[in-house]
C-alpha positions in Angstrom: -16.3 62.3 33.4 -13.4 64.4 34.7 -14.0 68.1 34.6 -12.2 71.3 35.2 -13.3 73.4 38.1 -16.6 75.1 37.1 -18.0 72.0 35.5 -16.3 72.1 32.2 -14.8 68.8 30.7 -11.1 68.2 30.8 -9.9 68.0 27.2 -6.6 66.4 28.2 -8.3 63.6 30.0 -10.7 63.0 27.1 -7.8 62.8 24.7 -6.0 60.3 27.0 -9.2 58.2 27.2 -9.6 58.2 23.4 -6.0 57.3 22.9 -6.3 54.4 25.5 -9.5 53.2 23.8 -7.8 53.3 20.4 -4.9 51.2 21.7 -7.3 48.7 23.2 -9.1 48.3 19.9 -5.9 47.9 18.0 -4.7 45.2 20.5 -8.1 43.4 20.1 -7.9 43.7 16.4 -4.3 42.3 16.3 -5.4 39.4 18.6 -8.3 38.6 16.4 -6.1 38.5 13.3 -3.5 36.3 15.0 -6.2 33.9 16.3 -7.6 33.7 12.7 -4.1 33.2 11.3 -3.3 30.4 13.7 -6.6 28.7 13.0 -6.0 29.0 9.2 -2.6 27.5 9.6 -3.9 24.7 11.8 -6.7 23.9 9.3 -4.2 23.9 6.4 -1.9 21.5 8.2 -4.9 19.2 9.0 -6.1 19.2 5.4 -2.5 18.5 4.2 -2.2 15.6 6.6 -5.5 14.3 5.7 -4.6 14.3 2.0 -1.2 12.7 2.9 -2.9 9.9 4.9 -5.8 9.4 2.5 -5.3 5.8 1.3 -8.4 6.0 -1.0 -10.2 2.7 -1.5 -8.8 0.1 0.8 -9.0 -3.5 -0.3 -10.7 -6.1 1.9 -11.7 -9.7 1.4 -15.2 -10.5 2.5 -15.7 -13.3 5.0 -18.0 -15.1 2.6 -15.2 -15.1 0.0 -12.2 -15.9 2.3 -12.6 -19.6 2.7 -10.2 -21.7 0.5 -9.4 -25.4 0.3 -8.4 -27.3 3.4 -9.4 -24.7 5.9 -7.2 -21.9 4.5 -8.4 -18.3 4.6 -7.5 -15.1 2.9 -7.1 -11.6 4.3 -5.4 -8.3 3.5 -2.6 -7.8 6.1 -1.8 -4.4 7.6 1.3 -4.2 5.5 -0.9 -4.5 2.4 0.0 -8.2 1.7 -2.6 -10.6 0.4 -2.4 -13.4 3.1 -3.4 -16.9 2.2 -3.2 -20.1 4.3 -4.3 -21.9 7.3 -4.3 -19.6 10.4 -2.4 -22.3 12.5 0.4 -22.8 9.9 3.8 -22.9 11.4 5.6 -21.0 8.6 4.9 -17.5 7.2 6.4 -16.7 3.9 6.3 -13.1 2.8 7.1 -12.2 -0.8 7.7 -8.6 -1.8 7.5 -8.4 -5.6 6.7 -6.2 -8.5 4.9 -7.9 -11.5 7.3 -6.1 -13.9 10.4 -7.3 -12.1 12.4 -10.0 -14.1 14.0 -11.4 -11.0 10.6 -11.8 -9.4 9.5 -13.8 -12.4 12.6 -16.0 -11.9 11.8 -16.5 -8.3 8.2 -17.5 -9.1 9.1 -19.8 -11.9 11.4 -21.7 -9.5 9.3 -21.6 -6.3 5.6 -20.9 -7.0 4.7 -24.6 -6.9 6.6 -25.2 -3.7 4.9 -22.3 -2.0 1.4 -23.4 -3.3 2.0 -26.9 -2.0 3.0 -25.7 1.4 -0.1 -23.5 1.6 -2.3 -26.3 0.4 -1.0 -28.9 2.9 -1.2 -26.4 5.8 2.5 -25.9 6.4 2.8 -22.3 5.4 0.9 -19.0 5.1 2.0 -16.9 2.2 1.9 -13.1 2.1 2.3 -11.5 -1.3 3.2 -7.8 -1.2 2.6 -7.0 -4.9 3.7 -3.3 -5.1 4.8 -0.7 -7.6 8.6 -0.2 -7.5 9.2 -0.1 -11.2 6.7 2.4 -12.8 9.7 4.2 -14.3 10.4 1.2 -16.4 7.2 1.4 -18.4 5.4 4.1 -20.3 2.0 3.4 -18.6 2.8 2.8 -15.0 2.4 -0.8 -15.5 3.7 -1.8 -12.1 1.0 0.3 -10.4 -1.7 -1.1 -12.7 -0.7 -4.7 -12.3 -0.5 -4.2 -8.5 -4.0 -2.8 -8.6 -5.1 -5.8 -10.6 -3.6 -8.0 -7.9 -5.9 -6.5 -5.3 -8.9 -6.6 -7.7 -8.3 -10.4 -8.1 -7.8 -11.0 -4.4 -10.9 -9.2 -3.3 -13.0 -10.8 -6.0 -11.9 -14.4 -5.5 -8.8 -15.2 -3.4 -9.0 -18.9 -4.3 -7.8 -17.9 -7.8 -5.0 -15.6 -6.6 -2.0 -17.9 -6.7 -2.9 -19.2 -10.1 -3.5 -15.7 -11.4 0.0 -14.7 -10.1 1.6 -17.5 -12.0 -0.2 -16.6 -15.2 0.8 -12.9 -14.8 4.5 -13.8 -14.4 4.3 -16.2 -17.4 3.0 -13.2 -19.5 5.3 -10.6 -18.0 6.1 -7.7 -20.4 9.7 -6.6 -20.9 11.0 -3.6 -18.9 10.8 -0.3 -20.9 7.7 -1.3 -22.7 4.1 0.0 -22.3 3.3 -3.2 -20.3 0.1 -5.1 -20.7 -3.1 -3.1 -21.4 -6.0 -3.0 -19.0 -8.0 -5.1 -21.5 -5.2 -7.8 -21.4 -5.1 -7.7 -17.6 -8.9 -8.3 -17.6 -8.5 -11.2 -20.1 -5.9 -12.8 -17.8 -8.2 -12.5 -14.8 -11.1 -14.0 -16.6 -8.9 -16.8 -18.0 -8.4 -18.2 -14.4 -12.0 -17.9 -13.5 -12.5 -14.4 -12.1 -16.0 -12.9 -12.5 -16.8 -10.0 -15.0 -16.9 -7.6 -12.1 -13.1 -7.6 -11.8 -12.9 -5.8 -15.1 -14.3 -2.5 -13.7 -12.0 -2.6 -10.7 -9.0 -3.0 -13.1 -10.1 -0.1 -15.4 -10.9 2.2 -12.5 -7.4 1.6 -11.0 -9.4 1.5 -7.8 -6.5 1.0 -5.3 -3.9 3.4 -6.8 -3.6 5.6 -3.7 -3.4 2.5 -1.4 -0.7 1.0 -3.6 1.3 4.2 -3.5 1.1 4.4 0.2 2.0 0.8 0.8 4.9 0.9 -1.6 6.3 4.0 0.3 5.9 2.1 3.6 7.9 -0.9 2.3 10.6 1.3 1.0 10.7 3.2 4.3 11.1 -0.2 6.2 14.5 -0.7 4.4 13.4 -3.0 1.5 15.2 -1.8 -1.6 14.9 -4.5 -4.2 12.5 -7.1 -5.5 12.0 -9.9 -4.8 12.6 -9.7 -1.1 11.6 -12.9 0.7 11.0 -13.3 4.5 10.4 -16.7 6.2 9.0 -16.3 9.8 10.3 -12.7 9.8 13.8 -13.5 8.7 15.0 -12.2 5.3 16.5 -14.7 3.0 19.8 -14.1 1.2 20.8 -14.7 -2.4 22.7 -17.7 -1.2 19.6 -19.2 0.2 17.7 -18.9 -3.1 20.2 -18.7 -6.0 22.9 -20.9 -7.6 26.4 -19.5 -8.2 25.3 -18.7 -11.7 22.7 -16.3 -10.3 19.7 -18.4 -11.4 17.2 -19.3 -8.7 17.5 -22.8 -7.4 14.5 -24.9 -8.4 12.1 -25.4 -5.5 14.6 -23.9 -3.0 11.6 -22.7 -0.9 10.4 -26.3 -0.4 13.5 -27.1 1.7 13.5 -23.7 3.4 9.8 -24.0 4.5 10.3 -27.6 5.7 13.3 -26.6 7.8 11.3 -23.6 9.3 8.4 -25.8 10.2 10.5 -28.2 12.3 
């Protein structure tokens, strides 16, 4: 300790040391607060991103359930599509649809059998992206509930999936209505041979977060309407599929798939 001559302490030096120590403590305190604030911000961002990227329950088709007729298999593609067909098929047909969409019903009525035939004979794999574009046109988010039912059916028994889709479009409710009830969705699933377990999946709306995320992904990719159809990655035009009247050409997909397979 610094002292005046005679051994007495130097009050000025002591005051300087106290002031210096106080500044150091203040600086340390500020640093601790800043570190804590940065950590809190980082944790907040991480939690927000985790919630944003949380897909909830993710549908999958068990290997034991994926074998269909004639060597076809079923999987859930990365884009969320239910993928059905022989792995070595020359043609991939991707159908982006909403089960509440009247034009999608028109496309299916005209082409469902042609697509099924191509899958059954090994020419094509079909990928159905059943998503929720039209929730605003029902009072019960029917598009989302129907898309959820699509995953419930695919994961329960993919061999019934194409038949179920046809039945669902046959019973499509009008836009602006409440849509089909969950009980009716369950009845339709059971009518094509799905097990009772599919009912709980439909009632729980098990895949709602996944559907929301995949719908956003498809919209972000540039798809703005349904149905949107791709064959081997190329988007089909209205001229490919529709008559001048606007109605879908019956079995137009049969010729398109045959040409793509050559």
